[in-house]
C-alpha positions as CSV (number, residue, x, y, z in Angstrom):
1,X,31.2,-62.6,15.7
2,X,33.1,-65.8,16.4
3,X,36.0,-67.0,14.3
4,X,36.6,-70.7,13.9
5,X,39.7,-72.3,12.5
6,X,43.1,-73.3,13.8
7,X,44.9,-70.5,15.7
8,X,48.3,-69.7,14.3
9,X,49.6,-67.9,17.4
10,X,52.6,-70.1,17.7
11,X,53.8,-70.0,14.1
12,X,56.2,-67.5,12.7
13,X,56.4,-64.9,15.4
14,X,58.1,-62.3,13.3
15,X,55.9,-59.2,13.5
16,X,56.9,-57.4,16.8
17,X,56.8,-60.8,18.5
18,X,53.3,-61.6,17.1
19,X,52.0,-64.0,14.5
20,X,53.1,-63.1,11.0
21,X,49.4,-62.9,10.1
22,X,49.1,-59.8,12.1
23,X,51.3,-58.0,9.6
24,X,49.0,-59.1,6.8
25,X,45.9,-57.8,8.6
26,X,47.7,-54.7,9.8
27,X,48.5,-53.7,6.1
28,X,45.0,-54.7,5.0
29,X,43.4,-52.4,7.5
30,X,45.9,-49.7,6.9
31,X,45.2,-49.6,3.1
32,X,41.4,-49.9,3.7
33,X,41.6,-46.9,6.1
34,X,43.8,-45.1,3.5
35,X,41.1,-45.5,0.9
36,X,38.3,-44.5,3.3
37,X,40.0,-41.4,4.7
38,X,41.5,-40.4,1.4
39,X,38.1,-40.3,-0.2
40,X,36.4,-38.8,2.9
41,X,38.9,-35.9,2.9
42,X,37.7,-35.0,-0.6
43,X,34.0,-35.8,-0.5
44,X,32.4,-32.6,0.8
45,X,35.0,-30.4,-1.0
46,X,34.0,-32.0,-4.3
47,X,30.3,-31.8,-3.5
48,X,30.4,-28.0,-2.9
49,X,33.0,-27.1,-5.6
50,X,31.5,-25.1,-8.5
51,X,30.7,-27.3,-11.5
52,X,32.4,-24.9,-13.9
53,X,35.9,-25.1,-12.4
54,X,38.6,-24.6,-14.9
55,X,41.9,-24.7,-12.9
56,X,42.8,-27.7,-10.8
57,X,41.1,-29.4,-9.1
58,X,38.4,-28.7,-11.7
59,X,34.6,-28.7,-11.4
60,X,32.6,-30.3,-8.6
61,X,28.9,-30.9,-8.2
62,X,28.0,-27.4,-7.0
63,X,25.8,-28.6,-4.1
64,X,25.1,-26.2,-1.2
65,X,27.1,-26.5,2.0
66,X,24.1,-27.6,4.0
67,X,23.0,-30.3,1.5
68,X,26.6,-31.5,1.1
69,X,27.0,-32.0,4.8
70,X,23.7,-33.8,5.0
71,X,24.9,-36.2,2.2
72,X,28.2,-36.7,4.0
73,X,26.5,-37.4,7.3
74,X,24.1,-40.0,5.8
75,X,27.0,-41.7,4.0
76,X,29.0,-42.0,7.2
77,X,25.9,-43.3,8.9
78,X,25.6,-46.0,6.3
79,X,29.2,-47.0,6.8
80,X,28.4,-47.7,10.5
81,X,25.1,-49.5,9.7
82,X,26.3,-51.9,7.0
83,X,28.5,-53.9,9.4
84,X,25.2,-55.2,10.9
85,X,24.5,-57.0,7.5
86,X,28.2,-57.7,6.8
87,X,28.7,-59.5,10.1
88,X,25.6,-61.6,9.4
89,X,26.9,-62.6,5.9
90,X,30.3,-63.5,7.4
91,X,28.9,-65.5,10.3
92,X,26.1,-67.3,8.4
93,X,27.2,-67.6,4.8
94,X,30.8,-66.9,3.7
95,X,33.1,-66.9,6.8
96,X,35.2,-63.8,7.8
97,X,38.1,-64.6,5.5
98,X,36.1,-64.5,2.3
99,X,34.0,-61.5,3.5
100,X,37.2,-59.4,3.9
101,X,38.3,-60.2,0.4
102,X,35.0,-59.5,-1.2
103,X,34.5,-56.4,0.8
104,X,37.9,-55.0,-0.3
105,X,37.2,-55.7,-3.9
106,X,33.8,-53.9,-3.7
107,X,35.4,-50.9,-1.9
108,X,38.0,-50.6,-4.6
109,X,35.3,-50.8,-7.3
110,X,33.4,-48.1,-5.6
111,X,36.4,-45.7,-5.5
112,X,37.1,-46.3,-9.2
113,X,33.4,-45.6,-10.1
114,X,33.7,-42.3,-8.2
115,X,36.8,-41.5,-10.3
116,X,34.9,-41.5,-13.6
117,X,34.7,-37.9,-14.7
118,X,31.4,-36.2,-15.3
119,X,29.3,-39.2,-14.4
120,X,27.0,-38.5,-11.4
121,X,25.3,-41.9,-11.5
122,X,28.6,-43.7,-11.1
123,X,29.7,-41.3,-8.4
124,X,26.6,-42.0,-6.2
125,X,26.8,-45.7,-7.0
126,X,30.4,-45.7,-6.0
127,X,29.5,-44.2,-2.6
128,X,27.0,-47.0,-1.9
129,X,29.4,-49.7,-2.9
130,X,32.1,-48.3,-0.6
131,X,29.6,-48.4,2.3
132,X,28.5,-51.9,1.4
133,X,32.1,-53.2,1.1
134,X,33.1,-51.6,4.4
135,X,30.2,-53.4,6.0
136,X,31.8,-56.7,5.0
137,X,35.5,-55.9,5.6
138,X,35.5,-53.7,8.7
139,X,34.0,-56.1,11.4
140,X,35.6,-59.2,9.9
141,X,39.2,-58.0,9.7
142,X,39.1,-57.3,13.5
143,X,37.7,-60.8,14.1
144,X,40.6,-62.3,12.1
145,X,43.0,-60.5,14.4
146,X,41.4,-62.0,17.4
147,X,41.6,-65.5,15.8
148,X,45.4,-65.3,15.5
149,X,45.7,-66.0,19.2
150,X,45.1,-69.0,21.4
151,X,42.5,-68.9,24.1
152,X,44.1,-67.6,27.3
153,X,46.7,-65.5,25.4
154,X,44.8,-62.3,26.4
155,X,47.8,-60.1,27.1
156,X,49.3,-60.7,23.7
157,X,45.9,-60.4,22.0
158,X,45.4,-56.9,23.6
159,X,48.9,-55.9,22.4
160,X,48.2,-57.2,19.0
161,X,45.0,-55.1,18.7
162,X,47.1,-52.1,19.8
163,X,49.5,-52.6,16.9
164,X,46.5,-53.2,14.6
165,X,45.0,-49.9,15.8
166,X,48.1,-48.1,14.8
167,X,47.6,-49.3,11.3
168,X,44.2,-47.7,11.3
169,X,45.6,-44.3,12.3
170,X,48.7,-44.6,10.0
171,X,46.4,-45.1,7.0
172,X,44.1,-42.3,8.1
173,X,47.1,-40.0,8.5
174,X,48.8,-40.6,5.1
175,X,45.6,-40.7,3.0
176,X,44.5,-37.0,3.1
177,X,48.1,-36.0,2.3
178,X,48.3,-38.2,-0.8
179,X,44.8,-37.9,-2.1
180,X,44.5,-34.2,-1.1
181,X,47.7,-33.3,-3.0
182,X,46.6,-35.2,-6.1
183,X,43.1,-33.7,-6.1
184,X,44.4,-30.2,-5.5
185,X,47.2,-30.3,-8.1
186,X,45.6,-32.5,-10.8
187,X,41.9,-33.1,-10.4
188,X,39.3,-34.6,-8.0
189,X,39.0,-37.9,-9.9
190,X,42.7,-38.7,-9.7
191,X,42.3,-38.2,-5.9
192,X,39.4,-40.6,-5.8
193,X,41.3,-43.1,-8.0
194,X,44.3,-42.9,-5.6
195,X,42.0,-44.1,-2.8
196,X,40.9,-47.0,-5.1
197,X,44.5,-48.0,-5.8
198,X,45.2,-47.9,-2.0
199,X,42.4,-50.5,-1.5
200,X,43.8,-52.6,-4.4
201,X,47.2,-52.6,-2.7
202,X,45.4,-53.8,0.5
203,X,43.6,-56.6,-1.4
204,X,46.8,-57.7,-3.2
205,X,48.9,-58.0,-0.1
206,X,45.9,-59.7,1.7
207,X,45.9,-62.4,-1.0
208,X,49.7,-62.7,-1.0
209,X,49.8,-63.0,2.8
210,X,46.9,-65.4,3.1
211,X,49.2,-68.3,4.1
212,X,50.3,-66.4,7.2
213,X,46.7,-66.6,8.5
214,X,46.5,-70.4,8.5
215,X,42.9,-71.6,8.7
216,X,41.7,-68.6,10.7
217,X,38.4,-67.3,9.4
218,X,38.0,-69.8,6.6
219,X,35.1,-71.8,8.2
220,X,31.6,-70.3,8.4
221,X,31.0,-70.0,12.2
222,X,27.2,-70.5,12.2
223,X,25.9,-71.6,8.7
224,X,22.4,-70.4,8.0
225,X,20.0,-73.1,6.8
226,X,18.3,-72.5,3.4
227,X,15.0,-71.4,5.0
228,X,16.8,-68.8,7.1
229,X,18.6,-67.4,4.1
230,X,15.3,-67.2,2.2
231,X,13.6,-65.4,5.0
232,X,16.5,-62.9,5.3
233,X,16.7,-62.3,1.6
234,X,12.9,-61.8,1.5
235,X,13.1,-59.2,4.3
236,X,16.0,-57.5,2.6
237,X,14.0,-57.3,-0.6
238,X,11.0,-55.9,1.3
239,X,13.2,-53.2,2.9
240,X,14.5,-52.2,-0.6
241,X,10.9,-51.9,-1.9
242,X,10.0,-49.7,1.1
243,X,13.0,-47.5,0.5
244,X,12.2,-47.1,-3.2
245,X,8.5,-46.4,-2.4
246,X,9.5,-43.7,0.1
247,X,12.0,-42.1,-2.2
248,X,9.3,-42.1,-5.0
249,X,6.8,-40.5,-2.5
250,X,9.3,-37.8,-1.4
251,X,10.1,-37.1,-5.1
252,X,6.4,-36.8,-6.0
253,X,5.7,-34.4,-3.1
254,X,8.7,-32.3,-4.0
255,X,7.9,-32.2,-7.7
256,X,10.9,-34.1,-9.0
257,X,13.7,-36.5,-7.9
258,X,16.7,-35.2,-6.0
259,X,19.6,-37.0,-4.2
260,X,18.1,-35.3,-1.1
261,X,15.1,-37.7,-1.3
262,X,17.4,-40.7,-0.8
263,X,19.3,-38.9,2.0
264,X,16.1,-38.1,3.8
265,X,14.6,-41.6,3.5
266,X,17.9,-43.2,4.7
267,X,18.0,-40.8,7.6
268,X,14.5,-41.7,8.7
269,X,15.3,-45.5,8.6
270,X,18.6,-45.0,10.5
271,X,16.8,-43.0,13.2
272,X,14.0,-45.6,13.5
273,X,16.3,-48.6,13.8
274,X,17.5,-48.1,17.4
275,X,14.0,-47.2,18.6
276,X,12.8,-50.5,17.3
277,X,15.7,-52.4,18.8
278,X,15.6,-50.8,22.2
279,X,11.8,-51.3,22.4
280,X,12.3,-55.0,21.5
281,X,15.0,-55.5,24.1
282,X,13.1,-53.8,26.9
283,X,9.8,-55.5,26.2
284,X,11.3,-59.0,25.6
285,X,10.8,-60.1,29.2
286,X,14.2,-62.0,29.0
287,X,16.2,-59.5,31.1
288,X,17.0,-59.9,34.7
289,X,16.5,-56.9,37.0
290,X,20.3,-56.2,36.9
291,X,20.4,-56.6,33.1
292,X,17.4,-54.3,32.7
293,X,19.1,-51.6,34.9
294,X,22.3,-51.9,32.9
295,X,20.4,-51.6,29.6
296,X,18.9,-48.4,30.9
297,X,22.4,-47.1,31.6
298,X,23.5,-48.2,28.2
299,X,20.6,-46.2,26.7
300,X,21.9,-43.1,28.4
301,X,25.4,-43.7,27.0
302,X,23.9,-44.4,23.6
303,X,22.2,-41.0,23.5
304,X,25.4,-39.3,24.8
305,X,27.4,-41.0,22.1
306,X,25.0,-39.8,19.4
307,X,25.4,-36.2,20.6
308,X,29.1,-36.6,20.6
309,X,29.4,-38.0,17.0
310,X,26.9,-35.5,15.8
311,X,29.6,-32.9,16.2
312,X,32.8,-34.9,16.0
313,X,32.3,-36.3,12.5
314,X,31.6,-32.9,11.1
315,X,35.4,-32.6,10.9
316,X,35.2,-34.1,7.5
317,X,32.2,-32.0,6.4
318,X,31.5,-28.6,8.0
319,X,35.1,-28.0,9.3
320,X,36.6,-29.4,6.0
321,X,34.5,-26.8,4.0
322,X,35.5,-24.1,6.5
323,X,39.2,-25.0,5.9
324,X,38.6,-24.8,2.1
325,X,36.6,-21.6,2.0
326,X,37.4,-19.6,5.2
327,X,40.9,-20.4,6.3
328,X,44.2,-18.9,5.4
329,X,46.3,-22.0,4.5
330,X,49.3,-20.3,3.1
331,X,52.7,-21.3,4.5
332,X,55.2,-19.0,2.8
333,X,54.6,-19.5,-0.9
334,X,52.8,-22.8,-0.4
335,X,49.1,-23.0,-0.1
336,X,48.3,-26.2,1.9
337,X,45.3,-28.2,0.5
338,X,42.4,-28.2,2.8
339,X,42.3,-32.0,2.8
340,X,45.7,-32.0,4.6
341,X,44.0,-30.9,7.8
342,X,42.2,-34.2,7.9
343,X,45.5,-35.8,8.8
344,X,45.6,-33.8,12.1
345,X,43.3,-36.0,14.2
346,X,45.0,-39.4,13.3
347,X,48.4,-38.1,14.2
348,X,47.0,-36.6,17.5
349,X,45.4,-40.0,18.3
350,X,48.8,-41.7,17.7
351,X,50.4,-39.2,20.1
352,X,47.8,-39.0,22.9
353,X,46.3,-42.5,23.0
354,X,49.2,-44.1,24.9
355,X,49.2,-41.1,27.2
356,X,45.5,-41.5,28.1
357,X,46.0,-45.3,28.5
358,X,48.9,-44.7,30.9
359,X,46.9,-42.2,32.9
360,X,43.9,-44.5,33.4
361,X,46.3,-47.3,34.3
362,X,48.1,-45.1,36.8
363,X,44.8,-43.9,38.4
364,X,43.4,-47.4,38.6
365,X,40.2,-47.4,40.8
366,X,40.5,-43.7,41.2
367,X,39.9,-43.1,37.5
368,X,36.6,-41.3,36.6
369,X,33.6,-43.5,36.0
370,X,32.3,-44.2,32.6
371,X,29.5,-41.7,33.0
372,X,31.9,-39.0,34.1
373,X,34.2,-39.6,31.1
374,X,31.2,-39.3,28.8
375,X,30.2,-36.1,30.5
376,X,33.7,-34.6,30.1
377,X,33.7,-35.7,26.4
378,X,30.4,-34.0,25.7
379,X,31.6,-30.8,27.3
380,X,34.8,-31.0,25.4
381,X,33.2,-31.6,22.0
382,X,30.8,-28.8,22.7
383,X,33.6,-26.5,23.6
384,X,35.4,-27.3,20.3
385,X,32.4,-25.8,18.4
386,X,32.0,-22.9,20.8
387,X,35.6,-22.0,20.1
388,X,34.8,-22.0,16.4
389,X,32.3,-19.2,16.9
390,X,35.2,-16.7,16.8
391,X,36.6,-17.7,13.4
392,X,33.0,-18.3,12.3
393,X,32.2,-14.6,13.0
394,X,35.2,-13.7,10.8
395,X,34.0,-16.0,8.1
396,X,30.5,-14.5,8.2
397,X,32.1,-11.1,7.7
398,X,34.1,-12.3,4.7
399,X,37.5,-12.7,6.4
400,X,39.9,-15.6,6.5
401,X,41.0,-17.1,9.8
402,X,44.3,-18.7,10.8
403,X,44.7,-22.4,10.3
404,X,45.6,-22.6,14.0
405,X,42.0,-22.2,15.0
406,X,41.2,-25.6,13.3
407,X,44.3,-27.3,14.7
408,X,43.4,-26.2,18.2
409,X,39.8,-27.4,17.7
410,X,41.1,-30.8,16.5
411,X,43.3,-31.1,19.6
412,X,40.2,-30.6,21.8
413,X,38.2,-33.0,19.8
414,X,41.0,-35.7,20.0
415,X,41.1,-35.5,23.8
416,X,37.3,-35.8,23.9
417,X,37.4,-38.7,21.5
418,X,39.9,-40.6,23.7
419,X,37.6,-40.0,26.7
420,X,34.5,-41.4,25.0
421,X,35.3,-43.8,22.2
422,X,37.4,-46.5,23.8
423,X,35.5,-46.1,27.1
424,X,32.2,-46.7,25.2
425,X,33.5,-49.9,23.6
426,X,34.7,-51.2,26.9
427,X,31.5,-50.3,28.7
428,X,29.4,-51.9,26.0
429,X,31.1,-55.3,26.4
430,X,30.6,-55.1,30.2
431,X,27.0,-53.9,30.2
432,X,25.7,-56.4,27.6
433,X,23.2,-59.0,28.9
434,X,24.1,-62.6,28.6
435,X,24.3,-63.8,25.0
436,X,23.9,-60.3,23.6
437,X,27.5,-59.1,23.4
438,X,27.8,-58.9,19.6
439,X,24.3,-57.4,19.3
440,X,25.1,-54.6,21.8
441,X,28.4,-53.8,20.1
442,X,26.5,-53.4,16.8
443,X,24.0,-51.2,18.6
444,X,26.9,-49.1,20.0
445,X,28.1,-48.4,16.4
446,X,24.6,-47.6,15.5
447,X,24.9,-44.6,17.9
448,X,27.5,-43.3,15.6
449,X,25.1,-43.6,12.7
450,X,22.4,-41.8,14.6
451,X,24.8,-39.0,15.5
452,X,26.1,-38.6,11.9
453,X,22.6,-38.6,10.6
454,X,21.4,-35.9,13.0
455,X,24.5,-33.9,12.4
456,X,24.1,-34.0,8.7
457,X,20.5,-32.9,8.8
458,X,21.3,-30.1,11.3
459,X,24.1,-28.9,9.1
460,X,21.5,-27.8,6.5
461,X,21.1,-24.9,8.8
462,X,24.4,-23.6,7.6
463,X,22.7,-22.1,4.5
464,X,20.4,-20.0,6.6
465,X,21.9,-19.5,10.0
466,X,25.5,-18.6,9.2
467,X,28.6,-20.2,10.6
468,X,28.9,-18.5,14.0
469,X,25.3,-19.1,15.1
470,X,25.5,-22.7,13.9
471,X,28.7,-23.4,15.8
472,X,27.4,-21.6,18.9
473,X,24.0,-23.4,19.0
474,X,25.4,-27.0,18.5
475,X,28.3,-26.4,20.8
476,X,26.2,-25.0,23.6
477,X,23.7,-27.9,23.2
478,X,26.5,-30.5,23.6
479,X,27.9,-28.7,26.6
480,X,24.4,-28.6,28.2
481,X,24.0,-32.3,27.5
482,X,27.4,-32.9,29.1
483,X,26.5,-30.9,32.2
484,X,23.2,-32.8,32.6
485,X,25.1,-36.1,32.4
486,X,27.6,-34.8,34.9
487,X,24.8,-34.2,37.4
488,X,23.2,-37.5,36.6
489,X,26.4,-39.5,36.7
490,X,25.9,-40.9,40.2
491,X,22.5,-42.2,39.2
492,X,23.8,-43.7,35.9
493,X,26.6,-45.4,37.8
494,X,24.0,-47.0,40.1
495,X,22.1,-48.1,37.1
496,X,25.2,-49.8,35.8
497,X,25.0,-52.2,38.7
498,X,28.6,-52.9,39.6
499,X,30.1,-51.8,36.2
500,X,32.2,-48.7,36.8
């Protein structure tokens, strides 16, 4: 996405030597991530909590663990799909500046709908609104950061994004502690409301700090003519009709409507999207031989990424439920809320990200290739679930496990994330065919959606398999994929045609 407007890089350098606007966007993203991770830390716990709860945090929806993780996985998948639409709206209709504001308001409204007690319809509608608002805000706020700097000021731009990234992890670290404490000691809905107030704080300071952004992101980069808008709105309406028809068909076959009908329909659509896209790209006839080879390498990385996120994003679902139901969280006389453990990964990223960056810089050309980093990441993420087999056996036998099992697993997952996530983003920008950089980045994020969708559906096996077999099967599968990629890495590197 491009951002037009007057750069303000030279005005008011008061935020760590960067434009003042960076502070505004830093806080906007921090509070948005606070709202997202605060709600995420509670979501599956609320879904599985018995509906007749009397003591805090009160009653939940009483959904089975398997179905709850499927809902969670589909919700995360939507969060990573909606930026495709949000980016189009910002580029062709509103401009990034307005898209961020509207997205933040929609997100806050979604959280407050979830906070209404004993109203399932508002709860589900709130989830959809949060996903839609995130689609508007998430890609556009990053574009505004880039727009703060003049062309050629790449070193300061990179440093600015590093500071901005710290805001993401700071919000993700604080949120589970605040929202988890409120949910555990008062009730679920106060926890959801706290996430909403976090987003409201972000919107308020975004408005108050708007002058620090100058004209960045105000203009619409590539306005869509009326006929294009009508065509897009028509296709959107057709897609909604198809979704409703499929949900109705699923409900008819199953003998009644269930939230699982929507989950399954959305899962099918998310899994079909990349198939259609890759088929269109490869059959377009517009790729050179080098670009065709690089796209085949990207497809391998796409599939590896999907396997990785299939396991990694279960930290907020399967592992979160394990923390609640099967972990001894007592520290002296204090029982730590399960949601607190969702703060472990963000603080680990803050600690280890600079270390990994320094290692790659030190190694230079001797650093592992992209394919090797992906292979190591898959082995690592698989190992994290294999490790969980031991506490899983204890849980299947009715025993509680030490909290250190989960903390150790999150350390392994953090290291694996730092091998794959930033490497994948960088490789995507370098492998993209001419004129397809933004599209390929969108497709990269779609790999997260595919992984979350598959992970959510596979997690339904929890109800029949048991924890230990579930962890063992998924972990072993990821390790096997990692070993295959390890063996194939020389070929993948050749396919990348000069991109390491």
